[in-house]
mmJSON file of the N, C-alpha and C atoms, coordinates in Angstrom:
{"data_MODEL":{"atom_site":{
"group_PDB":["ATOM","ATOM","ATOM","ATOM","ATOM","ATOM","ATOM","ATOM","ATOM","ATOM","ATOM","ATOM","ATOM","ATOM","ATOM","ATOM","ATOM","ATOM","ATOM","ATOM","ATOM","ATOM","ATOM","ATOM","ATOM","ATOM","ATOM","ATOM","ATOM","ATOM","ATOM","ATOM","ATOM","ATOM","ATOM","ATOM","ATOM","ATOM","ATOM","ATOM","ATOM","ATOM","ATOM","ATOM","ATOM","ATOM","ATOM","ATOM","ATOM","ATOM","ATOM","ATOM","ATOM","ATOM","ATOM","ATOM","ATOM","ATOM","ATOM","ATOM","ATOM","ATOM","ATOM","ATOM","ATOM","ATOM","ATOM","ATOM","ATOM","ATOM","ATOM","ATOM","ATOM","ATOM","ATOM","ATOM","ATOM","ATOM","ATOM","ATOM","ATOM","ATOM","ATOM","ATOM","ATOM","ATOM","ATOM","ATOM","ATOM","ATOM","ATOM","ATOM","ATOM","ATOM","ATOM","ATOM","ATOM","ATOM","ATOM","ATOM","ATOM","ATOM","ATOM","ATOM","ATOM","ATOM","ATOM","ATOM","ATOM","ATOM","ATOM","ATOM","ATOM","ATOM","ATOM","ATOM","ATOM","ATOM","ATOM","ATOM","ATOM","ATOM","ATOM","ATOM","ATOM","ATOM","ATOM","ATOM","ATOM","ATOM","ATOM","ATOM","ATOM","ATOM","ATOM","ATOM","ATOM","ATOM","ATOM","ATOM","ATOM","ATOM","ATOM","ATOM","ATOM","ATOM","ATOM","ATOM","ATOM","ATOM","ATOM","ATOM","ATOM","ATOM","ATOM","ATOM","ATOM","ATOM","ATOM","ATOM","ATOM","ATOM","ATOM","ATOM","ATOM","ATOM","ATOM","ATOM","ATOM","ATOM","ATOM","ATOM","ATOM","ATOM","ATOM","ATOM","ATOM","ATOM","ATOM","ATOM","ATOM","ATOM","ATOM","ATOM","ATOM","ATOM","ATOM","ATOM","ATOM","ATOM","ATOM","ATOM","ATOM","ATOM","ATOM","ATOM","ATOM","ATOM","ATOM","ATOM","ATOM","ATOM","ATOM","ATOM","ATOM","ATOM","ATOM","ATOM","ATOM","ATOM","ATOM","ATOM","ATOM","ATOM","ATOM","ATOM","ATOM","ATOM","ATOM","ATOM","ATOM","ATOM","ATOM","ATOM","ATOM","ATOM","ATOM","ATOM","ATOM","ATOM","ATOM","ATOM","ATOM","ATOM","ATOM","ATOM","ATOM","ATOM","ATOM","ATOM"],
"id":[1,2,3,4,5,6,7,8,9,10,11,12,13,14,15,16,17,18,19,20,21,22,23,24,25,26,27,28,29,30,31,32,33,34,35,36,37,38,39,40,41,42,43,44,45,46,47,48,49,50,51,52,53,54,55,56,57,58,59,60,61,62,63,64,65,66,67,68,69,70,71,72,73,74,75,76,77,78,79,80,81,82,83,84,85,86,87,88,89,90,91,92,93,94,95,96,97,98,99,100,101,102,103,104,105,106,107,108,109,110,111,112,113,114,115,116,117,118,119,120,121,122,123,124,125,126,127,128,129,130,131,132,133,134,135,136,137,138,139,140,141,142,143,144,145,146,147,148,149,150,151,152,153,154,155,156,157,158,159,160,161,162,163,164,165,166,167,168,169,170,171,172,173,174,175,176,177,178,179,180,181,182,183,184,185,186,187,188,189,190,191,192,193,194,195,196,197,198,199,200,201,202,203,204,205,206,207,208,209,210,211,212,213,214,215,216,217,218,219,220,221,222,223,224,225,226,227,228,229,230,231,232,233,234,235,236,237,238,239,240],
"type_symbol":["N","C","C","N","C","C","N","C","C","N","C","C","N","C","C","N","C","C","N","C","C","N","C","C","N","C","C","N","C","C","N","C","C","N","C","C","N","C","C","N","C","C","N","C","C","N","C","C","N","C","C","N","C","C","N","C","C","N","C","C","N","C","C","N","C","C","N","C","C","N","C","C","N","C","C","N","C","C","N","C","C","N","C","C","N","C","C","N","C","C","N","C","C","N","C","C","N","C","C","N","C","C","N","C","C","N","C","C","N","C","C","N","C","C","N","C","C","N","C","C","N","C","C","N","C","C","N","C","C","N","C","C","N","C","C","N","C","C","N","C","C","N","C","C","N","C","C","N","C","C","N","C","C","N","C","C","N","C","C","N","C","C","N","C","C","N","C","C","N","C","C","N","C","C","N","C","C","N","C","C","N","C","C","N","C","C","N","C","C","N","C","C","N","C","C","N","C","C","N","C","C","N","C","C","N","C","C","N","C","C","N","C","C","N","C","C","N","C","C","N","C","C","N","C","C","N","C","C","N","C","C","N","C","C","N","C","C","N","C","C"],
"label_atom_id":["N","CA","C","N","CA","C","N","CA","C","N","CA","C","N","CA","C","N","CA","C","N","CA","C","N","CA","C","N","CA","C","N","CA","C","N","CA","C","N","CA","C","N","CA","C","N","CA","C","N","CA","C","N","CA","C","N","CA","C","N","CA","C","N","CA","C","N","CA","C","N","CA","C","N","CA","C","N","CA","C","N","CA","C","N","CA","C","N","CA","C","N","CA","C","N","CA","C","N","CA","C","N","CA","C","N","CA","C","N","CA","C","N","CA","C","N","CA","C","N","CA","C","N","CA","C","N","CA","C","N","CA","C","N","CA","C","N","CA","C","N","CA","C","N","CA","C","N","CA","C","N","CA","C","N","CA","C","N","CA","C","N","CA","C","N","CA","C","N","CA","C","N","CA","C","N","CA","C","N","CA","C","N","CA","C","N","CA","C","N","CA","C","N","CA","C","N","CA","C","N","CA","C","N","CA","C","N","CA","C","N","CA","C","N","CA","C","N","CA","C","N","CA","C","N","CA","C","N","CA","C","N","CA","C","N","CA","C","N","CA","C","N","CA","C","N","CA","C","N","CA","C","N","CA","C","N","CA","C","N","CA","C","N","CA","C","N","CA","C","N","CA","C","N","CA","C","N","CA","C"],
"label_alt_id":[null,null,null,null,null,null,null,null,null,null,null,null,null,null,null,null,null,null,null,null,null,null,null,null,null,null,null,null,null,null,null,null,null,null,null,null,null,null,null,null,null,null,null,null,null,null,null,null,null,null,null,null,null,null,null,null,null,null,null,null,null,null,null,null,null,null,null,null,null,null,null,null,null,null,null,null,null,null,null,null,null,null,null,null,null,null,null,null,null,null,null,null,null,null,null,null,null,null,null,null,null,null,null,null,null,null,null,null,null,null,null,null,null,null,null,null,null,null,null,null,null,null,null,null,null,null,null,null,null,null,null,null,null,null,null,null,null,null,null,null,null,null,null,null,null,null,null,null,null,null,null,null,null,null,null,null,null,null,null,null,null,null,null,null,null,null,null,null,null,null,null,null,null,null,null,null,null,null,null,null,null,null,null,null,null,null,null,null,null,null,null,null,null,null,null,null,null,null,null,null,null,null,null,null,null,null,null,null,null,null,null,null,null,null,null,null,null,null,null,null,null,null,null,null,null,null,null,null,null,null,null,null,null,null,null,null,null,null,null,null],
"label_comp_id":["MET","MET","MET","ARG","ARG","ARG","LYS","LYS","LYS","GLY","GLY","GLY","SER","SER","SER","LEU","LEU","LEU","LYS","LYS","LYS","THR","THR","THR","THR","THR","THR","LYS","LYS","LYS","PHE","PHE","PHE","LEU","LEU","LEU","SER","SER","SER","VAL","VAL","VAL","PHE","PHE","PHE","ILE","ILE","ILE","LEU","LEU","LEU","SER","SER","SER","LEU","LEU","LEU","LEU","LEU","LEU","SER","SER","SER","PHE","PHE","PHE","LEU","LEU","LEU","SER","SER","SER","TYR","TYR","TYR","LYS","LYS","LYS","ALA","ALA","ALA","PHE","PHE","PHE","SER","SER","SER","GLN","GLN","GLN","ASN","ASN","ASN","ILE","ILE","ILE","THR","THR","THR","SER","SER","SER","PRO","PRO","PRO","GLU","GLU","GLU","ASP","ASP","ASP","HIS","HIS","HIS","PHE","PHE","PHE","GLY","GLY","GLY","TYR","TYR","TYR","GLN","GLN","GLN","VAL","VAL","VAL","GLY","GLY","GLY","ALA","ALA","ALA","ASP","ASP","ASP","TYR","TYR","TYR","HIS","HIS","HIS","LEU","LEU","LEU","ILE","ILE","ILE","ASP","ASP","ASP","TYR","TYR","TYR","GLN","GLN","GLN","GLN","GLN","GLN","ALA","ALA","ALA","VAL","VAL","VAL","GLU","GLU","GLU","TYR","TYR","TYR","TRP","TRP","TRP","LYS","LYS","LYS","LYS","LYS","LYS","LEU","LEU","LEU","GLU","GLU","GLU","ALA","ALA","ALA","GLU","GLU","GLU","SER","SER","SER","PRO","PRO","PRO","ARG","ARG","ARG","ILE","ILE","ILE","LYS","LYS","LYS","LEU","LEU","LEU","PHE","PHE","PHE","GLU","GLU","GLU","TYR","TYR","TYR","GLY","GLY","GLY","LYS","LYS","LYS","SER","SER","SER","SER","SER","SER","GLU","GLU","GLU","LEU","LEU","LEU"],
"label_asym_id":["A","A","A","A","A","A","A","A","A","A","A","A","A","A","A","A","A","A","A","A","A","A","A","A","A","A","A","A","A","A","A","A","A","A","A","A","A","A","A","A","A","A","A","A","A","A","A","A","A","A","A","A","A","A","A","A","A","A","A","A","A","A","A","A","A","A","A","A","A","A","A","A","A","A","A","A","A","A","A","A","A","A","A","A","A","A","A","A","A","A","A","A","A","A","A","A","A","A","A","A","A","A","A","A","A","A","A","A","A","A","A","A","A","A","A","A","A","A","A","A","A","A","A","A","A","A","A","A","A","A","A","A","A","A","A","A","A","A","A","A","A","A","A","A","A","A","A","A","A","A","A","A","A","A","A","A","A","A","A","A","A","A","A","A","A","A","A","A","A","A","A","A","A","A","A","A","A","A","A","A","A","A","A","A","A","A","A","A","A","A","A","A","A","A","A","A","A","A","A","A","A","A","A","A","A","A","A","A","A","A","A","A","A","A","A","A","A","A","A","A","A","A","A","A","A","A","A","A","A","A","A","A","A","A","A","A","A","A","A","A"],
"label_entity_id":["1","1","1","1","1","1","1","1","1","1","1","1","1","1","1","1","1","1","1","1","1","1","1","1","1","1","1","1","1","1","1","1","1","1","1","1","1","1","1","1","1","1","1","1","1","1","1","1","1","1","1","1","1","1","1","1","1","1","1","1","1","1","1","1","1","1","1","1","1","1","1","1","1","1","1","1","1","1","1","1","1","1","1","1","1","1","1","1","1","1","1","1","1","1","1","1","1","1","1","1","1","1","1","1","1","1","1","1","1","1","1","1","1","1","1","1","1","1","1","1","1","1","1","1","1","1","1","1","1","1","1","1","1","1","1","1","1","1","1","1","1","1","1","1","1","1","1","1","1","1","1","1","1","1","1","1","1","1","1","1","1","1","1","1","1","1","1","1","1","1","1","1","1","1","1","1","1","1","1","1","1","1","1","1","1","1","1","1","1","1","1","1","1","1","1","1","1","1","1","1","1","1","1","1","1","1","1","1","1","1","1","1","1","1","1","1","1","1","1","1","1","1","1","1","1","1","1","1","1","1","1","1","1","1","1","1","1","1","1","1"],
"label_seq_id":[1,1,1,2,2,2,3,3,3,4,4,4,5,5,5,6,6,6,7,7,7,8,8,8,9,9,9,10,10,10,11,11,11,12,12,12,13,13,13,14,14,14,15,15,15,16,16,16,17,17,17,18,18,18,19,19,19,20,20,20,21,21,21,22,22,22,23,23,23,24,24,24,25,25,25,26,26,26,27,27,27,28,28,28,29,29,29,30,30,30,31,31,31,32,32,32,33,33,33,34,34,34,35,35,35,36,36,36,37,37,37,38,38,38,39,39,39,40,40,40,41,41,41,42,42,42,43,43,43,44,44,44,45,45,45,46,46,46,47,47,47,48,48,48,49,49,49,50,50,50,51,51,51,52,52,52,53,53,53,54,54,54,55,55,55,56,56,56,57,57,57,58,58,58,59,59,59,60,60,60,61,61,61,62,62,62,63,63,63,64,64,64,65,65,65,66,66,66,67,67,67,68,68,68,69,69,69,70,70,70,71,71,71,72,72,72,73,73,73,74,74,74,75,75,75,76,76,76,77,77,77,78,78,78,79,79,79,80,80,80],
"pdbx_PDB_ins_code":[null,null,null,null,null,null,null,null,null,null,null,null,null,null,null,null,null,null,null,null,null,null,null,null,null,null,null,null,null,null,null,null,null,null,null,null,null,null,null,null,null,null,null,null,null,null,null,null,null,null,null,null,null,null,null,null,null,null,null,null,null,null,null,null,null,null,null,null,null,null,null,null,null,null,null,null,null,null,null,null,null,null,null,null,null,null,null,null,null,null,null,null,null,null,null,null,null,null,null,null,null,null,null,null,null,null,null,null,null,null,null,null,null,null,null,null,null,null,null,null,null,null,null,null,null,null,null,null,null,null,null,null,null,null,null,null,null,null,null,null,null,null,null,null,null,null,null,null,null,null,null,null,null,null,null,null,null,null,null,null,null,null,null,null,null,null,null,null,null,null,null,null,null,null,null,null,null,null,null,null,null,null,null,null,null,null,null,null,null,null,null,null,null,null,null,null,null,null,null,null,null,null,null,null,null,null,null,null,null,null,null,null,null,null,null,null,null,null,null,null,null,null,null,null,null,null,null,null,null,null,null,null,null,null,null,null,null,null,null,null],
"Cartn_x":[-116.462,-114.897,-114.24,-113.194,-112.204,-111.302,-110.812,-109.73,-108.775,-107.974,-106.645,-107.167,-108.182,-108.647,-108.836,-109.701,-109.876,-108.488,-107.572,-106.208,-105.414,-105.735,-105.032,-105.619,-106.961,-107.794,-107.193,-107.355,-106.832,-105.284,-104.391,-103.054,-103.1,-103.761,-103.875,-104.418,-105.565,-106.054,-104.942,-104.403,-103.414,-102.317,-101.899,-100.771,-101.368,-102.226,-102.832,-103.056,-103.528,-103.867,-102.446,-101.416,-99.993,-99.448,-99.651,-98.982,-99.834,-100.91,-101.799,-101.406,-101.103,-100.494,-99.277,-98.304,-97.023,-96.935,-97.721,-97.816,-98.225,-99.398,-100.05,-98.88,-98.385,-97.067,-96.168,-95.815,-94.799,-95.175,-96.556,-96.974,-97.184,-97.456,-97.435,-96.253,-95.299,-93.924,-93.267,-92.672,-91.947,-90.902,-90.078,-88.617,-88.972,-89.431,-89.704,-88.526,-88.302,-87.453,-87.617,-86.717,-87.254,-86.645,-87.081,-87.129,-85.234,-84.835,-83.652,-82.622,-82.88,-82.247,-82.289,-83.433,-83.756,-82.581,-82.835,-82.348,-80.903,-80.541,-79.276,-78.99,-80.292,-80.421,-81.756,-81.908,-83.334,-83.983,-85.273,-85.995,-86.419,-86.192,-86.439,-85.265,-83.958,-82.843,-82.281,-81.687,-81.245,-80.219,-80.476,-79.831,-79.965,-81.147,-81.587,-83.017,-83.242,-84.755,-84.802,-86.061,-86.285,-87.288,-87.202,-88.288,-89.39,-90.443,-91.253,-91.07,-90.132,-89.704,-88.837,-88.146,-87.64,-88.647,-89.705,-90.85,-91.433,-91.641,-92.368,-91.622,-90.417,-89.167,-89.552,-89.502,-89.691,-90.98,-92.135,-93.343,-93.432,-92.893,-92.798,-92.109,-90.929,-90.267,-91.286,-91.954,-92.596,-93.671,-94.305,-95.395,-95.022,-93.622,-93.089,-92.772,-92.494,-92.133,-93.391,-94.318,-95.562,-96.961,-97.557,-98.957,-99.846,-99.409,-100.413,-100.338,-99.676,-99.63,-99.826,-100.694,-100.915,-101.009,-100.186,-100.091,-101.066,-101.504,-102.416,-102.292,-102.358,-102.567,-103.627,-103.971,-105.087,-105.182,-104.209,-104.415,-103.033,-103.148,-101.887,-101.804,-100.818,-100.64,-99.906,-100.377,-99.795,-98.514,-97.799,-96.516,-95.479,-95.922,-95.084,-94.329],
"Cartn_y":[27.128,26.671,28.21,27.975,29.262,29.066,30.027,30.08,29.227,29.39,28.519,26.896,26.509,25.321,24.758,25.38,25.152,24.844,25.732,25.774,24.443,24.142,22.953,21.574,21.412,20.397,20.363,21.611,21.189,20.916,21.189,20.447,19.206,18.865,17.243,16.469,17.056,16.254,15.984,17.022,16.888,15.907,16.087,15.26,13.634,13.746,12.277,11.35,12.328,11.857,11.631,12.541,12.333,11.069,10.919,9.795,8.374,8.402,7.182,7.08,7.904,7.762,7.461,7.76,7.216,5.611,5.282,4.0,3.107,3.313,2.675,2.264,3.471,3.387,2.337,2.577,1.439,0.088,-0.105,-1.377,-2.078,-1.383,-1.738,-1.696,-1.101,-0.896,-2.126,-2.95,-4.246,-4.219,-5.089,-5.364,-6.563,-6.349,-7.101,-7.306,-8.789,-8.732,-8.36,-7.594,-7.247,-8.424,-8.429,-9.478,-9.192,-8.035,-8.075,-8.395,-8.256,-8.747,-10.15,-10.792,-12.371,-12.91,-12.539,-13.122,-12.64,-11.385,-10.91,-10.129,-9.909,-9.232,-8.627,-7.79,-7.133,-8.328,-8.811,-9.474,-9.084,-9.903,-9.602,-8.923,-8.932,-7.998,-9.06,-8.674,-9.456,-10.639,-11.698,-13.085,-13.328,-12.888,-13.274,-13.579,-14.673,-15.08,-16.002,-15.868,-16.719,-17.768,-19.187,-20.051,-20.264,-21.111,-21.394,-21.63,-22.438,-22.991,-21.736,-21.129,-19.93,-18.731,-18.631,-17.735,-18.325,-19.545,-20.038,-19.958,-20.16,-20.093,-18.51,-17.642,-16.313,-15.854,-16.528,-16.198,-16.736,-18.153,-18.646,-17.806,-17.195,-16.185,-15.065,-14.364,-13.367,-13.932,-14.838,-15.216,-15.627,-15.854,-16.011,-14.554,-13.604,-12.036,-11.369,-11.724,-10.807,-11.675,-10.977,-11.35,-11.321,-10.292,-10.041,-10.838,-12.101,-12.972,-14.279,-14.989,-16.35,-17.314,-18.407,-19.144,-20.21,-20.996,-22.364,-22.982,-24.218,-25.149,-25.103,-24.757,-24.634,-25.995,-26.667,-27.932,-28.423,-29.848,-30.462,-30.428,-30.411,-30.335,-31.881,-31.887,-33.603,-33.354,-32.039,-31.941,-32.068,-32.335,-32.256,-33.561],
"Cartn_z":[77.16,77.344,77.292,77.809,77.907,76.71,76.275,75.088,75.549,76.637,76.573,76.703,77.285,77.183,75.885,75.186,73.632,72.709,73.22,72.509,72.988,74.349,74.651,74.294,74.03,73.482,72.275,71.257,69.819,69.812,70.581,70.553,70.922,71.957,72.505,71.261,70.424,69.648,68.185,68.112,66.953,67.564,68.555,69.079,69.132,69.567,69.769,68.346,67.19,65.816,65.326,65.382,64.965,65.56,66.758,67.588,66.974,66.658,66.306,64.75,63.956,62.394,62.765,63.42,63.55,64.151,64.841,65.581,64.504,63.476,62.584,61.433,61.109,60.251,60.71,61.882,62.26,62.37,62.842,62.678,61.305,60.24,58.969,58.179,58.61,57.578,58.137,57.384,57.649,56.89,57.081,56.145,55.364,54.168,53.284,52.392,51.682,50.952,49.696,49.124,47.673,46.628,45.566,44.431,44.192,43.917,43.802,44.943,46.049,47.153,47.32,46.973,46.967,45.671,44.784,43.641,43.075,43.607,43.454,42.098,41.373,40.282,40.145,39.068,39.091,38.092,38.452,37.907,36.334,35.242,34.054,33.414,34.09,33.406,32.255,31.596,30.275,30.976,30.212,30.766,32.132,32.789,34.093,34.195,34.064,34.263,35.403,36.149,37.031,36.466,37.18,36.709,37.593,37.559,38.486,40.086,40.251,41.447,42.078,41.604,42.091,42.611,41.777,42.055,43.454,43.459,44.564,45.796,45.56,46.934,47.292,46.316,46.942,47.47,47.004,47.562,48.794,49.1,50.568,51.433,50.843,51.948,52.285,51.263,51.361,52.499,52.455,53.31,54.677,54.859,56.289,56.855,56.063,56.321,56.554,55.934,56.226,56.524,57.274,57.367,56.347,55.278,54.328,52.985,53.081,52.062,52.77,51.863,52.435,51.198,50.985,50.096,50.159,49.204,49.535,48.108,48.339,47.158,46.457,45.118,44.413,43.735,43.516,42.704,42.459,42.136,41.558,40.129,39.716,38.082,37.627,36.559,36.093,35.531,35.337,35.051,36.108,37.19,38.284,38.658],
"occupancy":[1.0,1.0,1.0,1.0,1.0,1.0,1.0,1.0,1.0,1.0,1.0,1.0,1.0,1.0,1.0,1.0,1.0,1.0,1.0,1.0,1.0,1.0,1.0,1.0,1.0,1.0,1.0,1.0,1.0,1.0,1.0,1.0,1.0,1.0,1.0,1.0,1.0,1.0,1.0,1.0,1.0,1.0,1.0,1.0,1.0,1.0,1.0,1.0,1.0,1.0,1.0,1.0,1.0,1.0,1.0,1.0,1.0,1.0,1.0,1.0,1.0,1.0,1.0,1.0,1.0,1.0,1.0,1.0,1.0,1.0,1.0,1.0,1.0,1.0,1.0,1.0,1.0,1.0,1.0,1.0,1.0,1.0,1.0,1.0,1.0,1.0,1.0,1.0,1.0,1.0,1.0,1.0,1.0,1.0,1.0,1.0,1.0,1.0,1.0,1.0,1.0,1.0,1.0,1.0,1.0,1.0,1.0,1.0,1.0,1.0,1.0,1.0,1.0,1.0,1.0,1.0,1.0,1.0,1.0,1.0,1.0,1.0,1.0,1.0,1.0,1.0,1.0,1.0,1.0,1.0,1.0,1.0,1.0,1.0,1.0,1.0,1.0,1.0,1.0,1.0,1.0,1.0,1.0,1.0,1.0,1.0,1.0,1.0,1.0,1.0,1.0,1.0,1.0,1.0,1.0,1.0,1.0,1.0,1.0,1.0,1.0,1.0,1.0,1.0,1.0,1.0,1.0,1.0,1.0,1.0,1.0,1.0,1.0,1.0,1.0,1.0,1.0,1.0,1.0,1.0,1.0,1.0,1.0,1.0,1.0,1.0,1.0,1.0,1.0,1.0,1.0,1.0,1.0,1.0,1.0,1.0,1.0,1.0,1.0,1.0,1.0,1.0,1.0,1.0,1.0,1.0,1.0,1.0,1.0,1.0,1.0,1.0,1.0,1.0,1.0,1.0,1.0,1.0,1.0,1.0,1.0,1.0,1.0,1.0,1.0,1.0,1.0,1.0,1.0,1.0,1.0,1.0,1.0,1.0,1.0,1.0,1.0,1.0,1.0,1.0],
"B_iso_or_equiv":[0.0,0.0,0.0,0.0,0.0,0.0,0.0,0.0,0.0,0.0,0.0,0.0,0.0,0.0,0.0,0.0,0.0,0.0,0.0,0.0,0.0,0.0,0.0,0.0,0.0,0.0,0.0,0.0,0.0,0.0,0.0,0.0,0.0,0.0,0.0,0.0,0.0,0.0,0.0,0.0,0.0,0.0,0.0,0.0,0.0,0.0,0.0,0.0,0.0,0.0,0.0,0.0,0.0,0.0,0.0,0.0,0.0,0.0,0.0,0.0,0.0,0.0,0.0,0.0,0.0,0.0,0.0,0.0,0.0,0.0,0.0,0.0,0.0,0.0,0.0,0.0,0.0,0.0,0.0,0.0,0.0,0.0,0.0,0.0,0.0,0.0,0.0,0.0,0.0,0.0,0.0,0.0,0.0,0.0,0.0,0.0,0.0,0.0,0.0,0.0,0.0,0.0,0.0,0.0,0.0,0.0,0.0,0.0,0.0,0.0,0.0,0.0,0.0,0.0,0.0,0.0,0.0,0.0,0.0,0.0,0.0,0.0,0.0,0.0,0.0,0.0,0.0,0.0,0.0,0.0,0.0,0.0,0.0,0.0,0.0,0.0,0.0,0.0,0.0,0.0,0.0,0.0,0.0,0.0,0.0,0.0,0.0,0.0,0.0,0.0,0.0,0.0,0.0,0.0,0.0,0.0,0.0,0.0,0.0,0.0,0.0,0.0,0.0,0.0,0.0,0.0,0.0,0.0,0.0,0.0,0.0,0.0,0.0,0.0,0.0,0.0,0.0,0.0,0.0,0.0,0.0,0.0,0.0,0.0,0.0,0.0,0.0,0.0,0.0,0.0,0.0,0.0,0.0,0.0,0.0,0.0,0.0,0.0,0.0,0.0,0.0,0.0,0.0,0.0,0.0,0.0,0.0,0.0,0.0,0.0,0.0,0.0,0.0,0.0,0.0,0.0,0.0,0.0,0.0,0.0,0.0,0.0,0.0,0.0,0.0,0.0,0.0,0.0,0.0,0.0,0.0,0.0,0.0,0.0,0.0,0.0,0.0,0.0,0.0,0.0],
"pdbx_formal_charge":[null,null,null,null,null,null,null,null,null,null,null,null,null,null,null,null,null,null,null,null,null,null,null,null,null,null,null,null,null,null,null,null,null,null,null,null,null,null,null,null,null,null,null,null,null,null,null,null,null,null,null,null,null,null,null,null,null,null,null,null,null,null,null,null,null,null,null,null,null,null,null,null,null,null,null,null,null,null,null,null,null,null,null,null,null,null,null,null,null,null,null,null,null,null,null,null,null,null,null,null,null,null,null,null,null,null,null,null,null,null,null,null,null,null,null,null,null,null,null,null,null,null,null,null,null,null,null,null,null,null,null,null,null,null,null,null,null,null,null,null,null,null,null,null,null,null,null,null,null,null,null,null,null,null,null,null,null,null,null,null,null,null,null,null,null,null,null,null,null,null,null,null,null,null,null,null,null,null,null,null,null,null,null,null,null,null,null,null,null,null,null,null,null,null,null,null,null,null,null,null,null,null,null,null,null,null,null,null,null,null,null,null,null,null,null,null,null,null,null,null,null,null,null,null,null,null,null,null,null,null,null,null,null,null,null,null,null,null,null,null],
"auth_seq_id":[1,1,1,2,2,2,3,3,3,4,4,4,5,5,5,6,6,6,7,7,7,8,8,8,9,9,9,10,10,10,11,11,11,12,12,12,13,13,13,14,14,14,15,15,15,16,16,16,17,17,17,18,18,18,19,19,19,20,20,20,21,21,21,22,22,22,23,23,23,24,24,24,25,25,25,26,26,26,27,27,27,28,28,28,29,29,29,30,30,30,31,31,31,32,32,32,33,33,33,34,34,34,35,35,35,36,36,36,37,37,37,38,38,38,39,39,39,40,40,40,41,41,41,42,42,42,43,43,43,44,44,44,45,45,45,46,46,46,47,47,47,48,48,48,49,49,49,50,50,50,51,51,51,52,52,52,53,53,53,54,54,54,55,55,55,56,56,56,57,57,57,58,58,58,59,59,59,60,60,60,61,61,61,62,62,62,63,63,63,64,64,64,65,65,65,66,66,66,67,67,67,68,68,68,69,69,69,70,70,70,71,71,71,72,72,72,73,73,73,74,74,74,75,75,75,76,76,76,77,77,77,78,78,78,79,79,79,80,80,80],
"auth_comp_id":["MET","MET","MET","ARG","ARG","ARG","LYS","LYS","LYS","GLY","GLY","GLY","SER","SER","SER","LEU","LEU","LEU","LYS","LYS","LYS","THR","THR","THR","THR","THR","THR","LYS","LYS","LYS","PHE","PHE","PHE","LEU","LEU","LEU","SER","SER","SER","VAL","VAL","VAL","PHE","PHE","PHE","ILE","ILE","ILE","LEU","LEU","LEU","SER","SER","SER","LEU","LEU","LEU","LEU","LEU","LEU","SER","SER","SER","PHE","PHE","PHE","LEU","LEU","LEU","SER","SER","SER","TYR","TYR","TYR","LYS","LYS","LYS","ALA","ALA","ALA","PHE","PHE","PHE","SER","SER","SER","GLN","GLN","GLN","ASN","ASN","ASN","ILE","ILE","ILE","THR","THR","THR","SER","SER","SER","PRO","PRO","PRO","GLU","GLU","GLU","ASP","ASP","ASP","HIS","HIS","HIS","PHE","PHE","PHE","GLY","GLY","GLY","TYR","TYR","TYR","GLN","GLN","GLN","VAL","VAL","VAL","GLY","GLY","GLY","ALA","ALA","ALA","ASP","ASP","ASP","TYR","TYR","TYR","HIS","HIS","HIS","LEU","LEU","LEU","ILE","ILE","ILE","ASP","ASP","ASP","TYR","TYR","TYR","GLN","GLN","GLN","GLN","GLN","GLN","ALA","ALA","ALA","VAL","VAL","VAL","GLU","GLU","GLU","TYR","TYR","TYR","TRP","TRP","TRP","LYS","LYS","LYS","LYS","LYS","LYS","LEU","LEU","LEU","GLU","GLU","GLU","ALA","ALA","ALA","GLU","GLU","GLU","SER","SER","SER","PRO","PRO","PRO","ARG","ARG","ARG","ILE","ILE","ILE","LYS","LYS","LYS","LEU","LEU","LEU","PHE","PHE","PHE","GLU","GLU","GLU","TYR","TYR","TYR","GLY","GLY","GLY","LYS","LYS","LYS","SER","SER","SER","SER","SER","SER","GLU","GLU","GLU","LEU","LEU","LEU"],
"auth_asym_id":["A","A","A","A","A","A","A","A","A","A","A","A","A","A","A","A","A","A","A","A","A","A","A","A","A","A","A","A","A","A","A","A","A","A","A","A","A","A","A","A","A","A","A","A","A","A","A","A","A","A","A","A","A","A","A","A","A","A","A","A","A","A","A","A","A","A","A","A","A","A","A","A","A","A","A","A","A","A","A","A","A","A","A","A","A","A","A","A","A","A","A","A","A","A","A","A","A","A","A","A","A","A","A","A","A","A","A","A","A","A","A","A","A","A","A","A","A","A","A","A","A","A","A","A","A","A","A","A","A","A","A","A","A","A","A","A","A","A","A","A","A","A","A","A","A","A","A","A","A","A","A","A","A","A","A","A","A","A","A","A","A","A","A","A","A","A","A","A","A","A","A","A","A","A","A","A","A","A","A","A","A","A","A","A","A","A","A","A","A","A","A","A","A","A","A","A","A","A","A","A","A","A","A","A","A","A","A","A","A","A","A","A","A","A","A","A","A","A","A","A","A","A","A","A","A","A","A","A","A","A","A","A","A","A","A","A","A","A","A","A"],
"auth_atom_id":["N","CA","C","N","CA","C","N","CA","C","N","CA","C","N","CA","C","N","CA","C","N","CA","C","N","CA","C","N","CA","C","N","CA","C","N","CA","C","N","CA","C","N","CA","C","N","CA","C","N","CA","C","N","CA","C","N","CA","C","N","CA","C","N","CA","C","N","CA","C","N","CA","C","N","CA","C","N","CA","C","N","CA","C","N","CA","C","N","CA","C","N","CA","C","N","CA","C","N","CA","C","N","CA","C","N","CA","C","N","CA","C","N","CA","C","N","CA","C","N","CA","C","N","CA","C","N","CA","C","N","CA","C","N","CA","C","N","CA","C","N","CA","C","N","CA","C","N","CA","C","N","CA","C","N","CA","C","N","CA","C","N","CA","C","N","CA","C","N","CA","C","N","CA","C","N","CA","C","N","CA","C","N","CA","C","N","CA","C","N","CA","C","N","CA","C","N","CA","C","N","CA","C","N","CA","C","N","CA","C","N","CA","C","N","CA","C","N","CA","C","N","CA","C","N","CA","C","N","CA","C","N","CA","C","N","CA","C","N","CA","C","N","CA","C","N","CA","C","N","CA","C","N","CA","C","N","CA","C","N","CA","C","N","CA","C","N","CA","C","N","CA","C","N","CA","C","N","CA","C"],
"pdbx_PDB_model_num":[1,1,1,1,1,1,1,1,1,1,1,1,1,1,1,1,1,1,1,1,1,1,1,1,1,1,1,1,1,1,1,1,1,1,1,1,1,1,1,1,1,1,1,1,1,1,1,1,1,1,1,1,1,1,1,1,1,1,1,1,1,1,1,1,1,1,1,1,1,1,1,1,1,1,1,1,1,1,1,1,1,1,1,1,1,1,1,1,1,1,1,1,1,1,1,1,1,1,1,1,1,1,1,1,1,1,1,1,1,1,1,1,1,1,1,1,1,1,1,1,1,1,1,1,1,1,1,1,1,1,1,1,1,1,1,1,1,1,1,1,1,1,1,1,1,1,1,1,1,1,1,1,1,1,1,1,1,1,1,1,1,1,1,1,1,1,1,1,1,1,1,1,1,1,1,1,1,1,1,1,1,1,1,1,1,1,1,1,1,1,1,1,1,1,1,1,1,1,1,1,1,1,1,1,1,1,1,1,1,1,1,1,1,1,1,1,1,1,1,1,1,1,1,1,1,1,1,1,1,1,1,1,1,1,1,1,1,1,1,1]
}}}
């Protein structure tokens, strides 16, 4: 191989790897609602606690926003 050809090959390799890194970052970066945005306050802040139903609603919202979370019913409680 000639020097110019090797330099071009290295440049193309770095360019392609950079492009693939950028595309994979874009594919996995999503707009996920933070707990603060959903509830309107920081979770666990003084005088602001969430109950079970609020937590489940937030988890359902996350399931709709991301393919990385899947909710399923594990069982029924006698307390419902």
